[in-house]
N, C-alpha and C positions, 0 to 999 in steps of 0.2 A: 518407414525410415527412408530418408533421402540418402542417396549416395554422397560420399564426402566430397565437398567442393571448397575452393578457396573462399573465405568469408567475404572479402571485399568485392569479389566478382559476382556474388549472388545476393548478398544481403539487401541491397537496394532494389534489386529486381524481384526478389521473392514475393513481396506483397502484390506486385503487378501481374505476376503470372499465375497466382492462385486462382482456382476455379471460383467464378463469381456465384455467390449464394443466390438462391431464388428469393430469399428474404433479406432485404437490406440490413435488418437489425443484426444479422450474423456476420457482417463485414468487420474487418479490422479498421482502425482509423486510417492507416496508410492506403488500404484498398478503397475506402470511401472517398478520401481526398482525391485520389486518382480519377475515380468515376465521375465525381462532381466536376473536376477540372475539364474532363473530356465531354461534359454535358450528357453523360449516359445515366445520370442520377441527379435529382434535384435535392436541395436541402429539405424542402417540404416533404418529399417522398421518404427520405431517410428518417426525418423526425417523426413522421406519422407512423412509420414501422416500429420505432422504439416505443412510442406512446401506446401503440396497440399491444406490444409485448408487456408493458406495464399494466395495462388494463386486464390482461389475461392472467399474469403471474403474481402481481403484487398482493392480491387478496390472500394468497396462500403463503407467500414468502415474507411479506411485510418489509420490503427493502426500502420503501420511501415513507417519509413523514409528510412531505408536501410534494404534490405533482403539479407542475406548471403547464397544464395541457394547452389552454388557450394562448397563453403568453408564448409558449414554445412554438406553436404553429405560426403565430403572428411574426415572431422573430425569424423563423425559417423562410417564410414568404417574402420577408423584406430583403433577404440575401440574394444577390444576383447569381443565377445559375450560369456563371460565365467562366471561361478559361482565363480571362484577363485578371481575375482577382489574385492578389498577392498575400491574402490572409492564409496562414499555414493551417488553420483549423476551420476553414470556411464550411459552414453547414454541419459541423460535427456535433451530435447530441452528447452532452456531458452532464453528469450528476455531481453534486457537491455534498460531501458529508455535512450534516446539519450543524456544523460549528463554524462554517465560513460565512461571514456577514454578507448579506445580499440586500441592497437598497430596495425597500418596499416589499420585500418577501420575508416572511418570518424565519427567524433563525433561533431554534429552541435549545440546541445542544442536548436534545432528547430529554429535557427536564421539565417537570411541572413548575419549576421556578420561573421558567421563561416560555411557558406554553404559547403565549401570544406576542412574544417579543419581535418587533419589526425594526431592524436597523435602518439608519438614515443614509448609510454609505456602504459601498462594496468593499470587501477585503481587497488588498492589492492584487492578489492572484486572480480574483474574480474579474476585476477590471482588465487584467492582462488577457484572460481567456475571452472576454467579450471583444476586445480589440483584435484578437486573433480570429474572430469570426465564428466562435462556437455558439451552440444553442443550449441553454440551460433547460433540462427537462424536469428537474426536481431536486429536492433536498433529501439526502439519504439517511436512513435510520442508523443508529449508533448506540453504544453504551453511554449512559448519562454522563455528560461532561467528560467523555472519553476515558473515564476512570474504571475500566474493567476490560476483559479480553474475551467475553462470551456473547456480546450483543443481546443480553437478557435484561439489562438494567434500564432500558429505555422506558420513559413514561408513556410511550406510544406502543408498547408491546414488544415482545422478543422478535428478533429477525431469525429466519430459518435458512439452513443450508440447502441450496438447490439440488445437490446430489443426494441428499437424504434429509427431508424437512424435520426429522426428529433430532438432527444434529445441529450443533452450533456452527455458524459460518465464521467463527472467530470474531475478535473485536480488537479495538473498539470501532474500526471502520467496516463493520460487517455489512451494512446496507450497501455501501459503495462496491464491495466485492461481489455481492449477490447481483447487483444491477449489471455489472460488467459481464459476469459469467453467463447471465441469461439473456443478454442482448436488450435489456431495458435502456441501455445507453452504450455508446462505444468506448467511453472512458469515464473515469471518475477521479475526483481528488479525495485523498484521505489525509489524515494526520497520524504521526507515529511518534510516541513518547517512549515506548518500550517494546514495540512490535505490532502496533495497531494498524499498520499497512500490510506488513509482511505475513503475520499470522492469518488474517482473513484471506490474503492472496493464496497462501498455501492450502488452506481448507477448502477454498472454492475453485481451485484449479486455474488461477489467472496469474498475471505478472504484477508484482507490487514492489515499487522502488522508493527507497528512502535516500535522498541525496545527502551529500556532505552538509553538516550543520551550517546553517546560514546561507546556503546557496540559493534557496527559494524563500521569499518573504513570508513571514507569519503575521504581518500587520493585518489586523481585522479578523484574525482567527482566534476563536475562544481558546485560551490556554489551558493546558493541564499543568505543565511545568515548563516555564519559559526556557530554562537552560537545556532541556532535553527534547523539546518539541521540534519536529520536522514536518514539512508539507511535501507531499509527493504524489505522483500519478499512479493509478491502478488501471491497467489495460490488459488486453489479451496477449500482446507480444512485447518483447523487449524493444523492438524497433519503434513501436508506438510509444513506449515509455520514453525512449530517447527523443522522439519528436516533441512530446509534452514537456520534457525537461528543458529542451532548448527554448521553447516558448516561455515557460515559467521563469527560468533563470536568466534569460537573455544571453546565454552562452551559445556559441555555434555547436551544431550537432556534429560530433566526430565519430566516425566508425573506424576502428583500428584493427589492424591485423593481430591475431591472437597467437600465432605460431611461436612467438618468442616468450610467451608468458610462463612464469613459474607459479604453479598452483600448490598451496599449502593446505594440508589437512590437520587441523588442530584437534587431535583425538581427545585430549583432555582439556576441558571437560565436555566438549561439544558433541562428541560421538558416544558419550557414555549415557547410561540410563535411557536408552531409546528402544522403542518397539522393534521387534524382530523384522517385521515387514518393512518398516522405515529404514532399518539398517541395510537390508538386502536391496531395496530399491535405490537407496542412495549410493551403494557400492556399484550397482549397475550403471547409474548415471555417471559416476566417475569414469568408468570404462568407456562410456560414450564420449566423454570429453577428452580422453587421452590423445586422439589424433589431432585435436584442435590446438594443443598447447605444447610448449617445449618439454615440460616435465611436471609430474605430480608426485609430491613427497610429503611424508609426515613432518610436521614442525612442532616445536615446543614453544608455547607462549607463556609469558609470566602470569602467574595466577592473580586473580583479583580477590581482595579481602571481601568475604561474603557477610551479608546481614545475618544477625544471630538467628532470626526466625524464618528466613526465606532462602531460596537458592540463588538470589540475585545479589549483585555487588552492593556492599555496604554504602559506598558513596552515592551510588545511584539511588538507593532506597531513601537515604537521608534527604537528597535533593528533591526527589519527587514528592516525598511526604511534606517537606517544609514549604515548597513552592505552591503545591496544591492547596494547602491550608491557608497560605497567605492570600491566594486569590479568592477563596470561598469564605473567608472569615466573617465578613459582614452578612452575606446571605445565610450562612449557617446560624448566626445569632438571631437574624430576623425571622426566618421561616425554616427551621430545621425539619418540620413535618413535610415539606415539599420535596425532599430528597428521597430517592430509593434508599432503603435501609442499608444496602451494601455500599452505595456511594457515600452515604453519611459516615459509615464506619471507616471507610478508607480515608476520607478527608480528616477525620479526627485523629488519625495516626500522626499527623503533623503537629498537633497541638503541643505535645511535651518537648519537641525538639528545640534546643537552645540556639541562640544566635551563634555561639562559638562552634557548636557541632555543625551547623549549616555552613559556616565559613570554612571550616576545615575540610568538609566534604567537597565544597566548591573548589578549594585549592587543589585537592587530590584530582578532581575531574579535569581541571585546567592542565595539570602536569601530564595526565594521561593523554590528553589531546595534543599537547606540545611535543610529546615524545613518541607518539603512535607510529609515525613513519619509520623511525629508526629502530624501534623496539619490536614491533609486530611484523615488519615487512623486510627483515634482513635476508631471509631465505626464500621469500615468496612475494609475488606481485599481487596476488589475491588469495583470500582464504575461503575455503568452502566447508560448509556445515549443513546438516539437515536444518530446515527452518524450524521445525517443531519435533518433539520427541515421539509423537504418535499422530495418527490421523485425527480428524475432527471428533471431538467428544460429544456425547449426548447432551442435549439441553437439560438443565436442572441437575447436572451431575456433580457440581461443585468441584471443578478441576483444580489441580495443583498449579502453583506458580512455576513449576518446572516447564510449563508450556512457554514461558517467556525467558527461560534460561539461555537460549541460543540467540535471542533477539535483543534483549535489553542492554547487554554490554556495549553494543555498537552505537547505541544512543549516548551512553556515557562517553565513549571515545569520539562521537560525532562523525563516524565514518560512513561513506556511501555503501549501501547494501541493497541487494535485490533478492526477491524470492521468485523463483520460476517453477512451473510444474515439471516434475521429473519422473512421474509414474503414478500408479493407482494401487490401492490396497485390494485384497481379494473381495472386499465388500463394495468396491467401486468408488471409494473415496480418494480424492487427489492427495498426492504427497508433494511437498515443496522442497526445493534445494536453494540454499542461500549462498550468494557470492558477495564477499566484502572486500573492498579495496582501501588503499591508503588515502589519506586526506586529499581531497580535490581530484582524485583519480576516478571521477564519475564515468568518464568515457570508457575507461578500461573495464569497469564493472558492466556497463551496458553492452559493450562490444562482445564480451565473452558470453553474456546471457543470450545475445542475439545470435552469435555463432552456434551455440548449443541448440537453439531453436531452429536454425537452418537444418541441423542434422537429425532432429527428432520431431515427433508429431504430438507430444503430450499436450502442448498448448492449443492444439487444434480441436481437441475433444470438448464436447459441450454436454451439459446435463440435459436429460430429456425433459421436454416442456409438458 
């Protein structure tokens, strides 16, 4: 544990004064950028280290569908090992969830429907990352068409949690989380429709950030539900997430003082029905946060009308069911046999939804987004909850949708939300804490997460290789 320090005085310096790992694959983005700028590390050395980690660990963990070994080395060699570069991600190895279109590189969405699909153009965020100097090492495994939260429905096989390969890494961005947690890349992009960035981040012990809806382009990203989809970074630290967010959104990176922030704990329902270890670890994390903020208090939030058959909001369920079916309608009619049975069943949930029900759910969603700032944040500037009600579940355990109860509502509201590591279970599995802010208060969310990580070392722990 670090001694408490003023955030702005140390946050920028922290990555630079960290001990340099003997293996470049264990660096954070911020550390690697600094070393490359100082010519103490080359993009080729860094990329080679991550590719070596992929070669060693991917056969066991199945984090990647496609590995760009030769192309990544060629790209890294083409980048100048120069302090003169202005590219913010110069030489940084990055993975993409395999639903981001990449020109000339197959993009499968982990489905047999698109096993050999090769897009002709890059997604907007892929182009932005290229222009920022990054190196694509591969396309990460995921749940088929992002429509699950276990990373088991991929046509390319299940992905495994690096802390315990018998457990799920979470989904649907499971491969991205595993790749970051194990040093197969320094950062990855995921997508999040109901927790698909944050749940894997919590299960794998990394930082996963879902920005305000619309802040980062989804153009060229295979959709699950257009109205709920978010694109965001998965990194080891909140400072790295802030750097990636600045690149992806085109907004300046702002690091804010947190000492005036009011933190709200929405006990109902987000702290209910949670595992005892998660409750105790989350409470300890709140104590660690107390010196960083003005106050922490319980708050009452208006309840959301729930779907009859799930613990998720009714409007959320209607929108995701209807929009997913709309996207898949033709593929489902042409080749239903090419879907995983679980994906097919989920898609078919949208078939009976009427236009009227979809429109009413959409109107409810828009009202929630329009009033979120005044309704949810009257007494608090940020809300804190456990990311998930329990640590990672075993693969093939058929987990409850309760695992999305704390994440999906913030997609409905479109709010900026981050999951950061806050402890470990007795069995050695990571536990995540979720920080949610008001609309467009992304800098507030990222700053509090970074301040917490200055004071704690949970994000520094790595699974054994």
